[in-house]
N, C-alpha and C positions, 0 to 999 in steps of 0.2 A: 835748133833754130837760131839764126843770127839776129843780133840786136836790131839792125835796120828793118828786117822783116817784121819783128815784133812791133816796132813803131808804126809801120805801115798798116798792120792789122788793127791796131788801136785806133789809128786815124780813120780807117774805113768804117769801123764800128760807130765811132762818134758821128761821122758824117751821115751814116744810115739813120742813126737816132734823130739827128737834126731834120733830115728829110721827112722822116716819119711824123714827127711832131708838126712840121710845117704843113704837110699835106693834110693831116687831120684838122688843123686849125682852119685851113682854107675852105674845107668842106662845110664848115659851119659858119663861115664868114657872112654869107648872105642871110642866113637865118638869124644871126645876131644883130644885123644892121637895123632891122625894124625895131628890135628890142632896145637898142642903144639910142635910137632916135626918140623913142618914147620916154626914155629915162635919161635925164640929164646927169652927167657924171664927169669927174675929172679924168685926166689922161690915165693916171695909174689905176684908178677905179675901173675905168673901161677895160683896161688891159687885163685886170684880174677877172672881170666878168667874162671877157672873151675866153680866157683860159679855162674858167670853171665850166662854161658852156661847152667848150671844145672837149674837155675831158669827159663831160657827161655824154657826149655823142659817140665816144669810142665804143667799139664793140668789145666784148670780153676777149675775143681773140686778139684784137689789136693791143689791148692792155697787157695781155700775157706775153705777146711778142716783144713789147717794149720792155717789160720787166726782164725777160730773158736776155735781151740785148744788153741792158744795163748790167745785169749780174755777170754776164759773160765778159763784159769789158773789165769789170772790177776783178774778176777771177784771173783774167790774163795779166792784168797789171800786177796782181799779187805774185803770180808765178814769175813774172819778169823781175820784180824786186827781190824775191827769194833767190832766183838764179844769180843775180848780181852779188848778193851777200854771201852765198855759200861757196862761190868760187870752186875750188877743187876738192872741198871737203866731202867725205863720203856721207851717204845718207839714203833715205828712201827714194825709189825711182819716181814715185808719185805721191803727192800729199793732197788730200781733198781740199778744195778751196774753202775759205771762210773759217771753218772750225778746225781744219787741219787734223792733227792726231789727238784732239781733245778727248774724244769718246774712248779711244783705245787706252789712253792714259788713265781715264777714270774707271772704266769697266774691266779692263784686262791689263792692269799696270805691269805685271811681271812678264807678260807676253810682250808688252811694249819694250820693257827693259832688255829682254833677251834679244829682240830684233835689233835694238840700237847698239847693244854690246858687240854684235857681229860686225858692225861697221868699223870698229876700232875704238881707241881711247877717246877720240873726239869725233862726234858726228853731228849732223844737222837734222832738224825737223821743224815743223811749224805747228803752233798751237794758237787758235783764235787769231789767225793772221799775224801772229808774232813770230819773228824769226828766233829759233831756239837752238842753242848748242847743248848737246847731251854729253856729259863727261863721265867716263867710267874708270879712268886711271886714278889711283889713290893719290899719287904725287901731284897730279894736275888739279884734282879736287881740292887738295890742301892749298895749292896756289890760289885757287879761286876764292876760298874762304879768307885768305890773307890779303887779297887784292883790295887796296883802298878805294879804287874806282869801281868796284863791283859791290853794290849794295844789296842788302836783303830785300827780296821782293815778296811781300805778303799778298794777301788777296786784294781785289780792287777796292773793297770797302774798308780795309783794315785801318787806313789812316783816318777815315772819318770816325771810326769807332774809338780807336785808342788815342787819336790826335797825335800831333807831332811831338808831344811831350813824352811819349813812350820810348823805351830803350831802343827798339829796332830802328827808329827813325832819327836817333841822335848819333852824330858822327863826330870824328875829330877830337879836339881838345875837350869839349863838353862831355863827350862820351867817356873819355879816359878819366876825367875828374869824377864822374858819377860812379864808375867802377871802383875808384879808389875809396869813395865813401862806403861802398857796399862790402869791402873786404872784411871789416870786423863782424859782419853778420854771418860769416861762414868759417870762423876760426873753430878750433877744437872746443873752446869754452862755449861758443854759440851752439855748435852741433850737439854738444852734451846737454844743453838746456832744452833743445827741441826733442831729444830722444824720449823722455817720459811721456810727452804729449803724443808722439807718434805711436808708442807702444800701447798706451791706454786706449787710444781710438781704434787701433787694430784689434785689440782684445775685445772691445765692445762690439765691433762689427762682426767678428768671427763668431762671437756668442750668438748674435742674431741669425747668422747663417745656419749655425747648428740647430737653433730652435726651429727654423723653417726647413730643416734638412729632409723632411719626409717627401718633399717635392723637389724637382730639379731647381737648382740655383743657376741663374745665368751670370757667369763670372764677369762679363763685360759691364752689365748694368750695375752689379753690386760693387765691382772694383771702382767704377766711376764715382759712385756715392762715397765709398770709403776714401778715395783719393781726394775728393773735394773736402770731406770732413777733416782730413789730415792737413790739407792746405790752409783751411780757415783756422784750424786749431793752432798751427804753427805761426801763422801770420798775425792773428789777432788774440790768440791765447784762449785757453779753456775757461778763463774767468769772464770772458765775454758771454753774455746770455745766449743760450742755444737758439732762441728765436732770432737773434741778430745774425748768428752764423748761418742759420737756415735761409734768412733773407739774402745774405751774400751769395750763397750757393744758387738760389733761385734766379737772381738777377744775372749771375755770371753765365748760367746755362743759356739764358735768353740772349745775352750779349754774344756768346760763343757761336750761336747759330748765324749771326750776322756776317761772320767771316767767310761763309761759303755760299752766300746768296747773291743775287744780281744786285749791282751797285745802284739801285734806284731808291733815292731818298724821298719818299712820299709818305704821307700819313697812312698808317696801316700796313706798310711794307715791313718785311723782316729786318731790313737795314734800319729803318726808323725805330723799330722796337728795340733793336740792339743799342742804338744810340741812347734811347731813353733809359735802358737798363744800366748803361755806363753812367749816366747822370745820377741815377739812384745809388749806384755803388760809390760814387764820389761823395755823396752826402753821408752815407753810412761810414765810410772810412774817415771822413773829416771829423765826425763825432768821436770815433774810436781814438784817433790820433790826439785829439784835444784831451781826452781822459788820460791817455798815456803820458802826454807831456806833464800833466799835473802829478801823476803818480811818480814818475821818474824824478821830477823836481822835488818831490817830498822824500826822495831817497829809498823808495820801495824797490823790492827785488824784481828784475825783469821777468816777465812771464810769456813773452812772445817776441817774434822778430821785430815788430814795431817798437816794442819796449827797448830792445837792445839797440836799435838804431837811434832812438831818442836819447837813451842813456849815453851812448858813445858821443853823440853830438854835444850833450850837456857837459860831459867830462873833458872835452877838448879845450885847451886854452883859447880864449876869445880871439887872439890874434891868428890862430890856426883854423878857426871854425870856418867852414864853407856854409853858404846859405842852405838851410834845410826847410824848404817850403812844404806845405801839405801836398801840393801838386807833385813834387818830386817823389814823396813817399807813395802817394796813391797810384800814380801812373807806373811807377816801378813795380808795385805789387800787382797791378793789372797785367803788366808785361810778364811777370813771373807766372801768374795763373794761366795766361794765354799760352805760354811756352811749355808749361809742365802738365796741365790738366790732361789733355788727350795723350800726351807722350807717356807720362807715368802710368796712366790707366792701361795703356797698351802693354807696358812692361809687366804690370801686375797680372794681367790676364794671361800673358804668355808664361809667366812663372807658374801659374796654376796648371796650364795645359802641358807644358814641357815636363814638369815634375810628375804629372800623372802618366805621361808617356815613358818616363825614364825612372822607374821605381828604384833601380839600383843607385842612381845619383841621389834621389831623395833619401834613401837609407843612409848614405854617407853623410849627408847634411845632418840627419838626425843623430848619427853616431858622434859627429863632431860636437854638436850642441849638447848632447848628453854628457860628454866628457868635460866640456867647459862649464856647463850649468847642470850638474847632476840632480839638484833639487829644484830645477826650473826657476832659478833665481831671476830677478829682474835684469833686463839688458843694461849694459853700460858700454861706453865707447871703447874701453880697453878690451873687454871681452869680445866685442864685435871685431876688433882689429886682429885678435888672436884666431878668429874663426876663418882661417885662410881658405879652407875648401869652400865654405859658404860664400865667401867673397868672390872666389873663382867662378862659382855657379852664377852669381849675379852678373859678373863681367861677361860670361858666356851667353847669358840670356840677352844682354844688350847687344852683343856681337851677332848672335844667331838670328835675332828678331829685332833689328834696330827700329825704334818706334817711327821715326821720320825717315823714309827711305831716300828722300831728296830734300834739299833746301834751296829753293829758287833764288837766284841773284839777277840783278840787272846792272849792266855797266853804264856809268854816266859819262864815260869818255872812251875813246878807242883804246883797247888794251891788247896785249900779246900774251897768250898762254901756251903751255906745252911746247912743242917743237916749232916755234915761230909761227903760230897760228894767230892771224890778225882778227880781232873781234870788233866789229863796228859798233859804235855807240848805239844804245837802245836795244841791244841783243839780250834776250833772256838766257841765262846759263843755268843748267840743271846739273849740279855736281851730285852724282849718285852715291849716297852713303852705302846703299845695299851692294852696289857693284864693288865698292872699295873693300867691303868686308868679305866678299866672296871672290875676290880677284885671284886669278891664277898667279902663283908665285908669292902670294901673301901668306895668310894663315894656312897651316897644313890641314889637308882634308877639310876644307871650309864648310862643306855641307853636312858634316857630322857634328852633332851637339856634344862637345867634349870639353868640359871645364878644366881637365888636366893640362890643356895646352898652356895655361897660365901658371903652372907650378914652377918650382925653383929649378927644375931640370930643363924643361923646354923653353920657358921664359918668352913665350910668344907675345906677351904684353910689352916686351922690350924690343924683340927682333922684328915684330910686325906693328910697331907703334904708328908708323905712317899710315897703315890701313884703318886704324881706329878713328872714326870720325863721328861717332854717335853723339858726342857733345860738341861737335864743330871744331873750329880752329880760328886763329887770327883774333882780331879785335872783338868779335862777338862770341868768342869761346864761352861755353856755359859756365858762369861763375858759381852756379848752384850744383855743380857736378856731385860733390860729396854728399850733399843733402839728399839729392835724388837717389844715389846709390844706397845710402842709409835707409831710405824709405822702402826700397825694394827688399833690402836685407832684413829689415824688421818684419815686414809682411811675410816673407818666405820663412823666416825662422819661427814666427808664431804660428803660422799655418801648419808647418811641418811638425811642430812639437805638440800641438793641441788637437789636431784633427786627422782624420783619414778621409780621403775623397776619391771618387772615381769619375772619370770623364765619360759622360754619356754621349757617344758620338752620333751624329746625324748624317744622312747622305749628303756629301759635299760640304759638310760643316767645317772640315779642316782647311778648306780653300782660303787663301789669304785675300782679304779685301782691303782696299785703300780708301781712307776717308777722313782726313788726309794721312793720319797715322794708320798703322796696319793692325788688323784684328783677324781672328778666325771668323769665318763667315757666319757661323751660328752663335758667336759670342762665347763659346765654350760652356756648355751645360754640364753641371757636376751634381753629384749626390754627395753630401758631406755629413759626417758624424763626428762626435767627440771621440778622441782616440781610443779610449778604453771600451767604447761601445762596440768596436769592431774586433775586440780581442777575445771573444768567446767567454767573457767574464760571467755574464748572467747565466748562461747555460751550464758552465762548470760549477758555479756556486750552487745552483739548484740541485745539480747532480750530487755534489759533495754533501750538501745538507741532507738530502734524501738518503744517501748511503749511510751517513753516520746515525741518522735516526733509526734506520733499519738495523744497523749493527748493534746499537745500544739496546734495542728491544730484544735482540737475540743473544746478547752477551752472556747471560747466565746459562744459556743452553750449550755454550761452547767452551766452558771453562776447562774441560778435560783435553782440549785440543790446542796445543801451544801454537801450532802454525796458524790455526784459525784466529786465535787471539791476536796474533801479530798482524794478520790481515785486517782484522776489525779495527786495529789501532793505528793504521797507517794508510796514507793515500799517496799515490805516485802521480806526479804531474809532468807534462812536457812544458817547457818554457821556450818559446821561439823568439829569436831576435831578428830585428829588421836590418841589421848592418854588421859589418865586420871591420876590424882594424887590418887594412890591406897591407900585405907584405910585398915589397918590391922584389920580384923574381924575374930573372932573365930566362924567358921561355926557350931560348936557343942553347942554354948552358945546362946540361943535364946534371952536372955536379951541383950547381946552384939549386936546382929543383930538389934534388935528393936531400941536400943539407937543410933547406928552409921549409920544405913541405913534408918531407919524410916518406916519400914513395921511392921504391927501389927500381933497379934497372929493368926488371921484368915488367913492372907496371908502366914504365916509360915506353918500353918497346911496344907493348900492347896498345897503349893510347896512340902512339905514333902511327900505327897502322890505320887508325880511323881518323885521326886528327893530324893533319900534315904540319901545321904551324904551332898552334897554341896548345901545348900539352896540358897546362893547368888552367884553372879558372877560379872564380871566387869561392866556389863550393869546396875547394881544397884548403883554403885558408882556415886556421884554427878559430874556434870560438873565442871571443874576447874574454880574457881573464878578469878584466875590469867589470864587465857586465855580470859575470858569475859572482864576483865578490859582492856587488851591489844587491843581487838577488838574495844571497845568503844573509845579508844584513837585515833583511825584512824580518827575520826571527832566527838567529843562528842557533837557538836552543832546539827548535822544532824542525827546521829545514835541514835536511841532509842531502848533499850533492850525490846524484846517481852517476849518470854517464853523459859524455859530451858527443854530439854528432856534428861534425864539420859540415857534412852535406846538407843536413836540414837546418844548420845554424841554430842549434837548440841544445838544451841540456834537459836531463830528467832529474827531478828532485823528489824526495820523500818527505811527507809531513808526518812526523812521528808523534803519536799520542799515548805512548805507554806510560806507566806510573813514574818511571825514573825520569823520562824526559819532561813530563809535566811538572814533577816536583822541582826539577832544576830550572823551570821557567817561572819561578817565583809564586807558584801556587802552593798553598798550605796543604791542600788535599786535591785528589783528582777532580777536575772541574766537571760540572754538569754538562749535559748535552748542549744546553743553550750556550754555555761558556765556550765549548769546543767550536760550535758553529760561529760564534763571534770571532774566535781566533782564526778560523778558516777564512772568514770574510775579511778580516784585517790583513792577513798574509796575502791573499789573492789580490786584494785591491792594491796593496803596496807594490805587488809585482806588476800588475797591468798598467799602473800609472807611471811606470818607468818609461821614458820616451823611446828607449831602444828596444822595448818588448813589442813584438809583432802580435802575439796571441799566446794563450795558454790552452792546454788540452789534457785530457786524461791519458795516461799511459795504459794502453789497452792490455788486458790479460787475455792471452790466446789459449783457449782451452784445448787440451790434448785428448784425442780418442785413441785408446791403446790398440796396438796391433794384436792380432790373435796368434798365439803360439800353438800350433796345431799338433805337434808331436812332442813326445818326451825327448829330452836331450839324448843324443847319440852316444855310443860308447867312445872311449878314448881313441885317438887317431890310429894307434898301432894296430888295433883290431879291425880296422875298416879295410875292406878289400878295395884296391884301386880299380876304378872304373875302366872299362875298355877304351873309352874315348879320352882325349886330352882334357875335355871340359868337366869331366866328372859329373857331379850332380847339379852343376849349374848349367848344363847343356840346354835344357828346355828354354830357359829365359833368353840365353844368348842366341840360339837359333831362331827363335820366334821373330826376332827383329833383324835377322840376317847378319848379326854382328860376327858370326863365325867366319864369314867370307872375308871380312876385313882383318880379323886376327890371323887368318891363314895367309894373308898378304904380308904379314910381318909387322902389322901395326899393333902397338901396345900402349899408346898414350905418351910415349916419350916426348919430352919437351913441353908438355901441357901441365899447367899448375891448376890444381883443383882445390877449392875451399869446401870443407864439409862443416856445416853448422849443426851440432847435435848435442846430446846430453852427456857425453863421456865416451872414452875409447879405451878398450882393454888392449893395450899395445903389446902385451906379452904373448898374445895368441900367435900360434905358428903361421897363421895366414899373413902376418905382417912382418915376417922376418926380413923381407927385402924392401919393406916400405920406405920410401924416400919422404921424410918429413922436413919441410923447409921452415916451419914455424908453428907455434902453438899459442893459443890465447885461452885463458881460463877465466870465464865470467861467472863461474858457479860460486855463488855467495855462501854456499853451505860446505864447500870443499876446497881446500887449498891445492889439490893435486889434479893432474889431468887423467891419471890412470885410475879407473874405478876400484881396482883391487887394493889400492894403497890406503883407502880411507872409508870404504863402504862395505857393507855385508855383501858377499859375492852372490848371494841368491836374490838380491834386491832387483826385481825384474824391471823396475822403472828405468834402470841405467844400463841395460844391455842394448838399447836402441842404437846408439851411435856406433857401437862395435859391429852390430849386424849390418848397418848400412855401409859402413866402411869396407866390410868384407866383400859385399856385392861388387864394389868398385875395384878393389885392389888385391883380393886374395890371390896368392900365387902358389898353389899346391896342385901341380898337374895330376889329373886323374881323380882328384877329390873335389876341388873347387877352384875355379878360375874367374878372376875379375877382369873385365875387358880392359880396364886402364891400369893394369898391374904395374906398369913401368912409369906412370905419371908421377909428378911430385905433388905433395899434399900439404895443405894448411889445415890444421885442426882447431876449430873454435868450439869450446864447451860452454854451454849456457845453463842456467839454473832451472831445474824443475821444482816448482813450488807446490807444496800441499800434496801429500801422497794420495789423498782421497779425490780432490778435484783435478789434480795434475794439470798445472798450467805454467806457461812462461810469460814473461813480460816483453813487449815488443821493442823496448829500447835496447835490450841486450842483442836482439837479432839484428837491429840496424847497426849497432856498433861493431858487431862481428863482421857484417858485410863490408863496412868501410875499412876495417883492419885488413881483411883479405884482399881487397882491391889494392890497397897501398902495398901489400906484400907481393903483388904480382899475379894474383889469381886470374886465370883466363875463364874459368868455369866454376860455377857454384852448384853444389848438390845439397839441397835442404829438404830433409825428410821428416820434419817434426809433425806434420799432419795435424795442425791445430785449426780449430774452428773459431770463428769470430764470436765474441760475446761482449757484454758490457756496452761500450759506447759506439759500437758499429752495428749496422743492420744490413740486410741484403742490398738496400738502396745504395749503401756505401761501397759496394763491390763494383765500382765504375771505373777502376783504373787510375783514379786520381785522388782518392779520399784517405785511404789507410796510409799511415806513416811508413809502414813496411813497403807498401806498393810504391810510394813516392821514392823511397830509397832505391828500389829496383829500377825505376825509371832513370834515376841519376847514374846508377851503375852501368846501365846500358849505354848511356852517352859516353862513358869512359871505356867502352869496349868489352864489358864483362857480360857473359851469357849466364842466365840463372835458370836452373831446373828445380822445380818444386813439386812436391807430392800434393795431389788434389785433396787428400783427406779421406777418412773412412766414416762417413756419416750416413750410411745406408741409403744411397741414392738420393741424398738430400743436399743441403747447402754446403758449400766448400768454404775455405778460409783464405784470407789475404796471406801472402801477396799474389795468389793465383789469378786475381783479377787483372794483374798488370799486363798491358799489351806486349811488354818486352820479356815476360816470364813464360818459359815453357812449362806449363802445368801438366802433370802426368797422372792419368788415371790407371786403374788396374783391370786386367782381364784374366781369364783362366787359360788353361792350355789349349782349349778349343777356340780361343779368340772371343769368347763371350764376355760381356761386361761383368766384372765382379759385383756380387750383390751388395758389397759395402762401399763401393767406390763412389765418391761424391761426383756430382754432375754439374754441367753448365746450364745455361749460358751466363754471361755476366749481366749485371743490372742494366747496362747500356746496349745489350744485344750482341756482344762479341762471342765467338764460338769458343767454348771450353769443354773439356780439356784440350790441350794442343796435341797431345798424342797419348797412346796407350801402350802398356807393356805388361808382362806377366807379373802378377802380384799375389798369387795364391800358392801356398806351400813352397816358399822360396828357401833354398838351402843357404844358411848363414852361419857365421861364427858365433859361438856362445861364450858368455863370460864365466861359465861354470868351471872351465879349466882351459889351459893353453891349447889343448888338442880336441876340444869338444865343439860339436856343431848341433844345430837344431833347425827346424823349419818354422818359418813365420809367414804370416799373410798380412797384406796391407799395401796401400799406395806408397808407403815409405820405402818399399823394396822394388817397386816398378820404377821409382824415381832414379835410384842409382844405376839401374840397368840402362835407362835412356842417357843418363849423364856419361856412362862408360862409352856408349856408342858415339856420342857427340865428341868425346875426347879423342876417339880414333879419327873421326871426321876432321877435327881440328888439326891433328897430326898430318893427315893426308892433304889437307887444303889450308896451309898456314896463312895464305893471303886473304882468306875470307874473313869478313868482319862478323861480329856477333849477330848483327841484324841479318846478314846474308845466311848465316848458319841457321838462324831461326826460320827463315823462309824456306830453306832447304829441307828442314825437318817437316814442316807442314806439307810441302810439295811432295814429299816422299812417303806420306802416310797412305794407308789403303783407301781412305775416303777423301782424298784430297780434292776430288772433283765434286763429290756428293757428300759433304760432311753431315753428320747426324746432329740434330738440333740440340741435343743435350749430352750426347756421348762424344761429340767433337769430331776430330779428323781421323781417328782410328789408329791402328797399330803402325808403328814406325818401321820403315824398311831402310836401314842405314846403307845397305849396299846400293840401293837405288839413288840415294842422296849423293853418292860419289859422282854420278853423271849429271847432277843438277848444274844448270848454267845460271849463275847469279846475275841479277841486274846490277850494273855498276852503281855505286853509291852516289855518283854525281849525275846520274841520268835515269831517273825513275819514272818519268811520265811518258805515256805512249801517245796520248792524244789530248786535244783540247776539250772544252765543255761539250758534252753530247746530250742526247735526249734523256738519258737516265738521271741527269743531275750531277754526274761525276765531273769534276773540273780539275784537270792536272795542268801544272805549269812549272817550268824551271825558273826559279826566282833568281834575281840578281842581288848582290849585296845592297843593303839599305844604307844609303848615304846619311840618313838622318838618325841612324842608330848610334847612340852615344856610349854603348857599353864598353868601358875601357878594359874590363876583365870579362869579355863575352863568355857566357856559359857554353859548355861543350855542346849541349843540345841545341843552343842557338847557332853554333857553328855549323852543325849538320843541317839545320833548317835553312841556313844561308846558302848551302851547297845546292839544295833542291827543295822543292816544296810542292806537295800535292794537296790541293784543297778538295776534300772529299765531301760529297753530299752526305746527309745524316745517315743514310742507309749503308754507307761504305766505310771501311777503315783499312789500315795497312799502309805500308810505305808508298805504294802507288795505287792505293784504293782498290786493291785486288780482292778484298774479302767483303762479304755482305753480312750485315747484321740480321738478326731475327727478332721476332716479337718477344716480349717478356713472357708471353704465353701463360702456361699453367701457374707460374709463380704468382702472377698478379691475379689471375682469374680465380684461383683457389685461396686467395687471401693468405698467402704462404707465411707471412710474418705478422699476421694479425691486423696490421693497419696499412698494408701495402696496396697501392692502386696503380693502374697502368696509365702512364702519361704519353700522349701522342705528340710527336714533334713533326710539324708539317714542313716539307721542303718541296717546292714546285708542286707537283700533283701527287706526291707520294708521301708515305708516312713511315717513320721509324718509332720504336717504342722503348720505354725504359720503365723500371719499377721505381716508385717514389714512396718514401716513408714520410708520414705526417709528423712524426716526432723523432728527435735526434737519437735519443737513448732508448733502446728497446732490448729487453732481456729474453723475450720468448722465442724459442726455436721449436717449431712444430714439425714433426715427422709426418709423412703420409705414405700411403701404399703406392709403390711405383707402378704397379700394374693397373692402377686407376687413373693414370695420367691421360688426359683427353688427347685425342688425335686431331685436334683442330688448330695446331700451331701453324700459322700461315707464314709464308716467306715474303720478305720485302724484296720484290724482284725488279728487274728492269730487262731490257731487251739486248743487253750487250752479250755477244757470243763468248764462249769459253770462260765463263765465270762460274764460281761454285754454286751448285744447287744443293738442296738440303734433303736428307732422307727423313721422311716421316714413317709412321707405321704402315705396314703392308696394305691395310684396308683403305689407305688414302691415295694409293698410287694412281688409280683411275681418275680420281678427282684432280690430282696434280697434273696428269697428262692433259686432261681437258682444259685446265686453267692455262697450262703452257701453250696449248694450241690456240686458245682464245687470245692470249697475250700476243702471240706471234702474228695472228691475223690482224689484231688491232694495230700492231706495229707496221705491218705491211700497208694497211689502209692509210695510216698516218704518213708513211713515206710516199704513197701514191698521191695523196692530197698535196703534200709538199711539192712534188714534182709538177702537178697540174698548176699549182700557184705560180711556181717559177716560170713555167711555160707561158702562162697568161701574161705575166709581167713582161717577158721577152717580146711577145707579140705586140703589146701596147707600145713598147719602146720602138719597135720597128715601124709601126704605123706613124 
């Protein structure tokens, strides 16, 4: 629309308005004549009377038309003015009149920013009829901050509240002079004097949070109060009475509300209340300043910012003194409080939330602080400057979540910014700090929370300095920058080192709101506890006390058993750390990885198959030796270091209480039970109070159930007749799983590295003449040798186990015994069997052996120890994420290792960890007819997953014997079905070298005889490895087939999370970034392909004494798991397998081609009826859905 046309339209509207008023007035002229004749009045009075009467005679319609005409005229005029000002600048195609984009800016600020950013570095908009320029480019923003003719634009009522004496309204020479006066208040000496005040107040408030920690703590509300307490403490000193400081806070909050209200100064309005609050603050500060002048005049030590200012003024030579009026101090302090209160509160809240969301970064902060302040010493400025990582985190918090996302300016003269953009006088300019911080070409990967960007290598604090505008620039650059950063660092440090907290998210709570600083929408609700309360301290202490009391009561009964005495006089603990000392490793340089991490080429090759880029992560870094030494120093006489687990970031330690150890611990005689309990309490408390300690736990003792040796040892090899077949007496087990077909294809395990974890290996046996051993690890604390015959009685049956399992895998005597993986390479890990009577191992050895094997290049693990859980684990802990051995298997899987483990021989009863792991192939036993072996442990897991994963022959297995190098025997147990399955998988690995461990696991389940109809406690059935060869694996980067459907299954392919800060992303996290399937509670698996079952008879029959069945609701369906009411339970109750009830229900849905479950035969009819009913219900639901959509379509057409 051309300008003359606009003028013409405005003229027509004004003319129409004049005609309208004239016509309305004339209509009532006659009626008013009589009235005016009766009432004498002056000319002006008569005119007013006429106008009042005229307006009174308007109809509502006439009034509305008049209003519309007036508003339309104003709106058109606004549009004309804006058009004249914006010129060729890009911006929105339409701006609503009067309010403009005000509501978008308030309610959806980041959507507003995103739209404006699309227009370019400088774009126009309108807010409250004010022409506004929105600037997103960092250099232009910096130019605006430095422009002398662009002044800070605060709220409409700000000048009335703060008056022109406040810093934001002072310009030119007076402003420069005032800043010069303020410099001594922010020197190192001054900041050091504020630090104890800041620390003490933070400690006080955190203690209050912990005290109230049983309920949710709202971080925004609490950080606001904390920040105000620090401000008043620093400004007026802790020596000022608390009631006075509370009065300051109360009045400031009232004053602060006035900055965002309508600028109406009438009694009772928010603005008037704010002005009155400022008057009261002036009175309070006047009194405080008077007292400060007296104290400083008397030579007392400064205790606040006011004191330092007065002291500096008094110490200046009289000829150099500038005037220091009370008003100067007061309105400067009010300016500081106005600028910092909401801004610093915002930063403290984001510190809480971001650390909760990035525990790895929080762990590094704790590690750094633990190194700098090992005994939790008080903070000082030197120590804080040495905490380089903590300071990088503070800088990143301010970059990632700048408190003020924009700082409005208004130019008092015409100016030019950017690429010759002319800005007319009176324009509001919005330099966007947010856009500067996230500008393309500035900070690398700006949407990732990454403190490392500021380290000495990347130096983005230098290279991207122009993008950093959180503290402004130019004449109004924040003079209190270091004080503010110190305050955030003190808060972060104290919170990290004294508490543990979790972020209790609410729907939509993470949304960022603007008001005018930014906060999470829900204010960040957290649950907080003192740090040691979350470290399992009380549970462990109670358990240890109970254990020692029981042991001492039975001590006299066990004097004849040395091993038992040793057990009674020692306790073994896990100590878990929350951080590591990260080693800088080049992920693209394999030599660097091998040198610094200690993994070999085979391990790197295997990991590379699964992980294309990042071969190592923080789980590979070694446990901190500094942490270990500090733990041992808690009592180096009683604490003995056990093993180190890099994956779990933990160590195992033993607390030794034998006579020798106790006598060397300054006791004249063995201490009483009470004394030992006191020692335990002191040691454990010393450990958990270390800031780098995550928690402590008991090292579980895994109890062994011995396999059955069913026949006497066979005669020497020379007298044995060679079997007609190639497989000899191992034929039954091999053929039952169709492994013979793969062997006849020429597969023998070549190129596959297998780790065996067991109790010893008789390598002189003829089975192992061709055995390829890549490495050996001996963790047997009772024997220095790997070979049983070198240091143990040859008839000691506890130590023939490893020899027997190894022979099932690798024996190579055609016609006598053949192992499927006879040409594979082997890693042999020997662990200790404690106590010949109870026969148990300790889980730390198993974990360490697994880690060693992975580093040495193992592709496959065969573990046939068949141990049952005892001591500190119950059935409820068999949930795939509780047992430390299971956690280790989960980590091994992320590194590409496939683990095969025997289910155990507990007579149709409970199995042991790590068989509950989702990534572990747990193996049960069958006889030659395919019937479940009477001794084989059964599933499911506590959270309803199907176990065992597969079955193989486990009765009367032909194995090598340690009696002599040519002797054999027959043994039964899941320990021997396990290496049969491992052999078959080794051949499958050889045939399918590109398959990952996850794909191999899926192929095993898919190739079992019950893969479509798994049994609810016997699992997926006998493995058919020949069938597995034709399995078509789902690619690792595309696992989801559909979106959310009626069953509650939800699959989606995820995109990398830009907000993920993990600098050393875990391997499992890398996989999750590739793809992600969010399964409903009833499903599990990589693409939710498996269904859970109820906990069934385990809960219904009170299997562990205190177990109950807990229902987990999701949508309209239910899943189940067994829950223990106490953490430590010793009872294991066997039951008659033939009395298992047949009422185990299946958690089903209506998805086709999903696994159904086999119940006992007498339930088949019921199941069929249930399925029919379910299908009918599903069809009815679909029909109803169709009718509903059809009805909607008809309504739309109408």
